[in-house]
C-alpha positions, 0 to 999 in steps of 0.5 A, a space after each residue: 500500500 502506498 500513501 495515496 492508497 492509504 489516504 483513500 482507505 482513511 477517507 472511508 474511516 473519516 466518512 464513518 466517523 464524523 468526529 474526525 472529519 476536521 482532523 489532518 490524517 496525512 501523517 496517519 496515511 504515511 504511517 499506514 503506508 510505511 507499516 503496511 507496504 506489503 498489503 495490496 490495496 484491495 486487501 487493505 480495502 476489504 480489511 478496513 471495510 470489515 473493521 468499520 462494519 464490526 468496530 464498536 468504538 469509533 477509533 481509527 484502525 491501527 495497522 495491526 487491526 488491518 493486517 489481522 
């Protein structure tokens, strides 16, 4: 996953969590890209969408949650 792909996935998270819509998550996108360079975008997309469906506490998923 690269930075633009990570930013796209974070866009899903922001859309689901209005309380973070005014936050700058560019550093988070960079972190996701650095910590998950081996995760293809489609796999990351499926993981993030699954997490958003199941997550009960509105927090940005950690890279480990996506990898799992």
